[in-house]
N, C-alpha and C positions, 0 to 999 in steps of 0.2 A: 427132491424132498418127497419121501412117502409117508402118508398118514394111513394108519391100520384102524378101522372100525371093527369091534367085535360085539356081536348081538348075543345077549344071554339066552335068549328064547330058542333061537335056531343054532346057536353055536357055530354060527358062520362068521368068517372075517371077510371085511371089505377092505381094499386098498386104493387111497386116492393119492394120486402123484402130482405135486405142484413143481412146475418148472419156472423159468425166469419170465415167461409171459404172465402167469398167473400173479407173480410177485410184481411186475410193472403195473398191471392193471390194478392191483390193489393199492398200490402206492398212489396212483393217479386219481383213484377214487377218493382216498383220504384227502389229498390235496383240493380236490374240488370241494368236497364238503367243508373244509377248513375256510377256504376262500368265500364259499357261500355264506358260512356262519359269520365270517368277518363283515361281509357287506350288509347282511341283515343286522348285525349288531350296530353298525355304524348308522344305518338308515333310521333303526328305532331310537337310537341315541339322539341323532339330530331331530327327529321328528317329533318325539315326545319329550324331550329334554326341559323344555319350558314349562311343561306340566308335571314333570317328575322332580321332586326336590331332593333327589338322591345327591349326597355330597360327591360320590365318584363322577356322576354324570355331569354335575355343574362344574367340576374341575376340568373334565375334557372339553366341555362347551367353552369355558373360559380360556382354556390353552389355546383352542383353534381361534378364537376371537382375537386374542392377543396377537397370535401369529399373523393372522389377516390385516389387523391393525398396523404391525410393525411393517408389513410389506407395503401397505398403503402409505404410511408415513415416509418410507424410504423412497417411494416413488415421488411423492409431493416434495421431499427435501430435494431430491435431484432436479425436479423442475424449478424449485425456488433458487437453487444454486447456479443453474444455467441462466435464469433470469437476472439473478444479481450480477452475474458477469456481463450481461448485456446492458444492465443499468450502468455499471461501471464504465463500459465503452461508450455509452451514449453521454455520459457526464463528461468525459475526456473530449469527445467531439464537440459538446457544447462550449466546453472552455476554449477550445480552438476556433469555434465559430465566434465566439465573443471577442477574441483577440483578433481574428480577421476583421470582424466588424468596426472595432476600434481604430486598426490601422487604415481602413478604407475611409473612416471619417475624417481622420487627420489629413490624409492625401487629399480628400475632396474638400478640405477646409471647412469642415462643419465643427461646430461646437457642441459639447455635451448636452446643453439644454435644448439644442435643435434636434438631437436624435436619442431621446430618453430610452429609446429600448435598448441601447448599448449598456446602460446601467445593469450590472449583473445582478444586484440586490433588488431591483424593481420587479415586482409580481404584477402582471396585468389584472385588472378588476374583472370578476366575474360574479353572476348571481342569477337569480330566478325564484319562481314560487317553489314549495315543497312538492316533489313529484308524488304523484297518486300511484304510479307503477314503478316498482324498483325490484331489483333483485341482485344477489352477489355474482360477481364475476367468476366463471370458471378459469382453472389454470390454463386450458386450451385457448380460451379468448384472450386472456391476459398475454399469453405468449405470441398470439396473432397480433395484438396492438403493439407489442414492443418491436416485433420484426417490422411492422409498417413505419413505426417511428424511426427505427434504426434506418430503413431505406430513406425516409424523407430527410434524416440528418445528413446521410451521404450525399444525396443529391444537392442539399442546400451548401454542403461543404465543397462540392465540385464546383457549384455556381459561384460561391464567392472567391474560390481560388482563381477561376477564369477572370471574375470582375477585378480581383486585385492585381492581375497581370496587366489588364487593360488600363486600369488607373495608374499603375506604376508607369507604364509605357507613355500614357498621355502626360503624366507629370514631367517625365524625362524630355518628352518632345517639346513641352512648354519652355523648358529652361533653354532651348536653342531657338526659341522665337524672340525676336527684338521687341519685347514687350515693357521692358523697364526704361524709364526715362533717363537718358544720359546726364542731364542736368537736375539735380535735386530742387524741387520747388520752381522749375523753369517754365517759362511761358513763351509763346511763339511771337516773333516780331514778323515773321514773313512764312506764309503757308505754302503748301505744295500746289503747283499748278502756274497758270498764267499770271503775270504780274508785270508792273513797270520797272525796267531795269534801273537800279539806282546810280548807274554811272552814265548811261546814256539816254535815259528816258524812253527807250524802246519797249514795245511789248514783247516779253520774252517767257520762256517756260522756265519755272524754278522746279529742279528735280528733288528737292527736299524741303526740311523746314529749318528755320534759324531760331536759335536759343541766345537771345541777348544775356550777356553774363560778364562780370568783371574778368580781367586778365588773372590767370592763375587759378580760376574756379575749377574744381575737379570734374573731370569727365568719367562716367562710369560706363562700363561695357553693357549695352542693352540686353545681351544674352551671351552665353557661353559660346565658345568656338576658337577658331585657329587665326592668328594674325597673318594674313596674306600679303599685306603692304604696309610699310611703315616708313615713309619718306617723304621728300618735298615734292610737290606737285606745282607747275607754273601758275595754274589758275586756283587751285584749292590750298596753297601753301603747304604747311605741315599736315599731312594727312595720314590717317590710319583706317585700314579696312579689315574687318573681322568676318572670315567665312563660317557660318553656322550650319553648313551642310544643305543638301537638297536644293543647291543653286541660290540660297539665300545669303546675301552679303549686307552688312552695315557698314555705312562710311562716316567718319569723323573728321572734319575739315576745319582749316584756319586756326589750327592748335598753336599753342606756343611752346609746348614741350610734349613729346612723345615719352611715354614711360615704358612702352614695350617694344619689342622688335619683331620683325618677320620671322615666323616660324614659332613664337610663343604660343602656348595654349592659355587662354583666359577664361574665367568663369563669370558668370552673370553677376553684375554689380562691382566687378573688380575695378579699380582706378587704373586707367589706361593712359590718361593724357590729362592736359589742363588746357583751359580756354585762352585763345589768343586772337590775333588779327593779321596772320600771315596770309599771303596770296592775295587775291583779288577780294578785298573786303574794306568796308568802310568804318569799322570799329569792331571791338572786342565781341565775339559771339561765337557759338558752335553752329556750323552748318552740318546737319545730320541728314543722311540719306538711308533708304533701304532698297536694295536691288534684288529682283528675282530673275535669275538667268540673264543678267545684265540689263533688264528693263527696270527702270525706276519705279517704284511703288509709293503710294502716299504713307509715310511713316505714322501718320496720326491713326491709321487703321490698325496698326499693331500695338502702339503705346497704351498702356494701361492708364486710365485716369488717375490723377495725383490728388492728394489732399484728402 
């Protein structure tokens, strides 16, 4: 591009040639001036908008404030949504813990009044004087507290789960211990240990305990197990042996009738025989033994007290 300048005084002409470099430089200068003006306008607008009551400036400031408030509200709403989800998870975990606690209480034989903390509707009492120093929680602090509570709930849940397994195992093991009296409301006529033999008057060792009862009285299994012997023994008469596992066997002797046979599985409290006076016996009674690996044990140590 050529620009010709003509002077009237000297009648001389001058020519100015503009190429692409001049156009680029001019365009850059215009852009710099535009951005500088925009930045200065924004600075003046934000700096003096509070003191200048111009409607246009007030509208720009309010628009910026609304945009910032919207961003802040969206961020807070996101935090609240995340915390609401955590609260929902914690509520579900607490319901599971309540259920586990109630199951453990039943397995442990506790009554509701003995463990009131299992009452879901019961809120523990709290109180104290009006605090002199207080402030609102921040979102970050509340999120931290929720995370800590969530970890504690998970830990309690794991602990209760392990405890439940132990209690269930212990409860199952107890079902295989001969703790139930084979004669309901029975009493001992002869204890375990040394005694005078009723037939020859000699001192002899009695390997069980005797329950005197009328013939035909029901004999219950003292624990769950498998019948390993159900036949007639020369000394014990009609005799029944139940294997409870781990080398533990209970023996029921002098029966009149055997109601189970060898190989049968019986459960605790099941009717397995009736009282009689078969074998070496002076009258109707049940001779009850407990043996561990073949060694006679005192049955009274296993039997739970009646009445």
